[in-house]
N, C-alpha and C positions, 0 to 999 in steps of 0.2 A: 618529293617528286622522285621520278626515276623508277617507279614501280612497273610501268609499262609505257610503250610509245607506239603511236600509230603514225603512218606516213601516207600522204596523198599529194597528188599534184592537182591543184584547184583550177577551175576555169571560172574566171570572174570578169565582169565588164562594168566599168563605171567611168564617169567623166572625171578627168584629172585637172586640177588646178584652175577650175572655172573656165577652161578653154574648150571644153567639149571634146577633148581627145579621148578616144576609146582605148582602153588598155585590156588586153586579154592575156590570161595566164596560159602558159604552155600546157598542152595536153600530152599525156604520155602514160606509160606503165608506172605503177608504184615504184618508188625507190627501194632497192633491195638492201634492207638493214634488218638485223635480228629483231623479231617482234614477239613479245609474250602475248599480246592481244592483237590479232590481225585485223580487227574491225577498223574500217576507215570511216572517219567522221570529221566533218568540218567543225571546229570549235564554235560553240554558241556565242552570240554577241548580246550583251546586256545593254539596255538603255540606262541602267542605274549607274551614275558616275562613280559611286563609291560603295560597293557591296560590303556588308558587315564583315564577312569573312570569305576569303578566297582560299580554296584548298591547295596548300603548297606542295603536298606530297602525293597527289593523285596521278593518274596516267597523263603523260604529256603527249603532244602530237607535233608532227612536222609537215610542212607543205613547201612547195616551190611555186613562187609567183613570178611572172615575167611579162615583159612587153617587147614588141618588135624593136630591134636595134641592129642595123647592119654592121656596126663596129664590134658587136659582142660575139662571143663564141656561139656558133650555130644560128646567128641572126636573132637571138633572144637575150635581152639583158635581164638577168634573174636575181631574185633575192630569196634565200633559204630562210624559213621562219620556223622557229621552235617555240611552241606555246605551252604554258603550264595548264594544268587541269582547271576546269571551271570556265565561266563565261569571260569574254573580253569586256573591258570597261575602260573608261577614259582615264582612270587614275592608276591603271596597271602600267608600271614602267616598261619602257622598251629600250634595250641595249642594241645599238647598231654597231656591229663589229666588222672592221675593215681588215682584209687579208694583206699579206706582204707580196713581194715580187721576187721570183715568180711564185705562183701559188695555185692551188686547186681549191677554190672556195667550197665546192661540194664535199671534198674530203674533210675540210675543216668543219663544215656544218654537220657532218654525219660521222665524225670520228669520236674520240673520247670526250671532247669538250662539252657538248650538251649534257651528257650524263654527269660530268664533274660539276657543272653549274647547277643541275637539278639537285644534287646532294647538298650543295651550299644553300640553295633556296629552301630546301626542306629543313636544314639546320636553323636558318634565321626565321623561317615562317613567313617570309615576304617574297612572293613570286614575281617574276618579270618575264617579258618576251625577249628572245634572242633573235636578231635578224642579221643575216650575213649577206650583204650585197656582193655582186660580181663586178670587180673593178678592172677586168682584163680587156685588152684590145689588141689581139694578136700578140706579137712579141714586144710591143711598145711598153715602156715603163710609164704608166699613166700618172703616177704621183697623185692619184685620186683627184685630178683636176679636169677642167674642160679645156681641151686642146685648142691652142691659139689658132691652129690651121684647120680646125673643124674635123679632125680625124675621129674624135670621140667626145663624149660629154658626161663623164662619170660623176663629177661634182654635182651637176644638175640631177642626175639619177638618184644619188644618195640623199640629197637635201630636199628634193621635191617629189620625184616619182616613186621612189622606194617608200617614202613616208606615206604617200597616198595608198600604195598597195598594202602596206602592213597595217596601217592604222584605220584606213577607211574613213568613215564618218565620226569615229571616236578619236579625234585628234588629241594628242597629249600636250600638256603644258610643258615648257622647257624644263621645269623641275622634275618631270617624269620621263625625260628623254636623255639618253646617254650616247655618246659616240666614243668608240674605243677601237684599238687596232694593234696589230703586230707588225714590227719592222716598218716598211713603207706605210703600212696602215696606221702605225703610231704617228708618223708624220702627218698622214692624212687626217687623223682624228683631231690633232691639235690645229692644223691649218683650217679645216672646215668649221670647227667649233669657233675659232676666232673670226672667220669670215662670215659666219652666221650666228652671232652671239645670242640672238633672240630665239634660237631653236634648240640649244643644248645647255643643260644645267651642269652636267658633269662630263669629264673627259678622262680617258685612261689610255696610256701608251706603254706597250711592252717592247723593249728594244727599239724604241723610236729615235728619230733624229728631228731636230727642230730648227733647221736652216735649209736653204735651197740645195737640193741635190737632184738635178734634172737632166739626165743624160740624153733624153730624147727631145729636149727643148719644147716641152709641153706649154710652158708659160710664155714663150715668145719673148717679146721685148719688155715685158712687165713682170719679172719674177718677184719683185719686191711686194707685189700685191698678194703673194702667197707665202711670204716669209713670216713664220710665227713670231719671230722676235720683233718685227715691225708692226704687228697687229695687237700687241698686248694691251693697248688702251681700251680694247673692246672686251677684255676678259673679266671685267667686274661682275661679281656674283657667281662666277663659275668655280668649280672645284676640280682639281687635277690629281690624278694618281699615276705615278711614273715608276716603271720597273726597268732596271738595267742590270744584267748579270755581272758578277765580279770578273768574269773572264771574257767580257765583251770586247772584241777587237775588229768588228766588221768594218771593212773599208768603205768610205764614201769617195766621191770624186776628189774631194779634198779632205784629208784627215780620216777620221773614223767615227763610229758611233760612241766609242768609249768616252765617257765624261759628258755626253749630251744631256743626260737626265739631270745631273747636278747643275750644269750651266743653265738649263732652261728653268729649273726650279728656282734658282737665284733670281732670274729675271721676273718670274711670276711673283715671287715674294716682294720684289721691289715695287710691284704694282698692287700690293696688298691682296694678292690672290691666294686662296687656300690650296696647299699642295702637299702631298705625301710622296716620299721617294723611298723605294726599297732596292737593296742590292743583294739579291739572293745568290747562292752558289750557282755556277753554270755560265754558259755563254749566250749565243744568239739563237735561242731555240726553246722548245717546250720544256727542256730540262730545267731551265731557269724560270720560265714564265708560268707554267701550269701549277707548280706548288704555291704560287701567290694568288690563285683564284679565290681562295677563302678570304684573304686580306682584301682583295678587290671587292667582293660582295659585302663585306663588313663596311668598307669605305662608302660604297654606293648606298647601302642601307642607312647609314648615318645621315647622308644627304637627303634621302627620301623621307626620313622621319622628321 
């Protein structure tokens, strides 16, 4: 992959979650990123659940899908989707990647990350879809949850609406769905995977923390329901990939992120859950995280095989 990329904003409409809710993608000008092939085309969708061969190194494409949400930036809750070459099919894995706080998910989706992952997919020969949901709600630290006071509902967006937007009628099995994240998104990936264990087979957290750190009181009077350490009984069958830089010292409300990966890994192993932990050079940022993308793809690939 990575030979060329096309970008479009799609307009789609379909019923969500069996409730007859119409979801329309935001219309607008094409996103401005360097293109070798400026043609804009929506990726074809195949009804074949397992094509014999999917081209891992062909031209990839990008789209922005969204639905109306007054709590989201611009009144639209978006998910940025990076697709490999070839048709979509139900056995093609999807990685849902959650950003940190504060963050610009559009910059994450259209920075160097997709190209780096394209290179790794080309190396392994196994493509996957990358989806980056928008978890922002003004200046609030959403912790990727549904706010107890009704200010936003990003957990519902990630686990239900974004899945409907990205996968459509070709719903993935849990073994073909990954949730991952950076920093706060690392917390969100673990918490959402454990709160929805039938939806995600693999989990990855870069610079994440695995206990409640809720400065804007999103979880109200029931924070324990969002505490990964209290949800581990539901982790059976999942696989976890944790990355924490050797120079990690990011402060939380209590303590810091330093040591969180090893602490959570020990808890996972006590529940017989498969987990890999890496401690690369660097701190709380891409200097530590991006060099481990190859190891991440190898880990996920082993689970998919």
